[in-house]
N, C-alpha and C positions, 0 to 999 in steps of 0.2 A: 503491498500501500503506502502512495504514496501523497503526500499535501502542498504546498505552496506554505510558504513562511507567512502565519497569520500573526498580527499583531494589535492589541487592544487599541483602539483609537487613540484612549487618554494615555499611554506607556503604563498604565498599570500593570500587574501581572496577570497570567492566565487564570479565569474563573471558569468555574461550571457552565456559566452560560457561552462565552467560546468556544468548551471543550466540547459542548453539545453542536454546537453550531459547524465545527469541524467533521467532525464527526459526521452527522449528515449531510450537509452541502457541497465537500470536498472527500469526503474519502466514501462518503456511500453506503456506511454500516452502522449495525449497533454498538453500545459501548461491549458486550459480552462477546461481538467478531471479534472487536477489535482486539482486544484482550486476548480471547481465544488465539487470534494471528499472530500477537506481538509474542506471548508463552507459550504456545506449542506450534506456533509455523501453521496454524491451518488457514487456509486461505479463504478467505469468504465468498461466499457462490454469488458471483455476477452474471447478468446479460452477455453473452460474447457480442462483440458489435456494436456498444451503445453509440457510438459515435460515426457518424456515415461520411465517408467520405466521396467526395464528388466525383462521377461518373469522367467527368470532361473538366478544364481549369476552364472556372469561371472569368461570366465578365466583368469587370471594374463596374462598382457600383454608380460613378460618375456616367458611364457610357450606358447602360443601364437607363439610368435617370432623364439624360435628353433623347433616347428613345422613345420614352414614356411619354414624355412632356412636347418637343420639338417635332416629333417625325410620326408622332400616332401611334408607332407600333405597339400591337397587346404585347402583354407577359408570355403569350404563348408561341406567339411568332417570335420572340427575342428568345428566349428556353432552345428556342430550336436552331439557334448560329452558333459558329464558335465564338471563340472574341471577334478572330482576325476578321471576320463575316461584320460582327457588329460596328468595327471600329470604321471599314470598309462605307458599312451603311450612311455612317452618322456624318464621314468624309461626305458621303455622296448628296446628302442633304445639305452640308453645308458649301458645298461648289455649283448648285444650283438654286442654293437660296440668297447667295450671296450677291 
């Protein structure tokens, strides 16, 4: 199990509230699961693949926003594009509307 470094906002010592928050939000385990792992090496059961890896390279958000707002493409049309196609479509719009 791994977690990022957590520090109380007011620089006080770690307390029960922060400890519970780390277990729940960062490690996604109960206190019993944590101590079973720490003391006995028993890994907590977790579902595999909880983080989805995009199938393709994402289109930059600024390009998506401009394609929606200026070019009036639908989200489905943009989703079907590669980043290169999206940038080319935006460049085409700018060259035709300058």
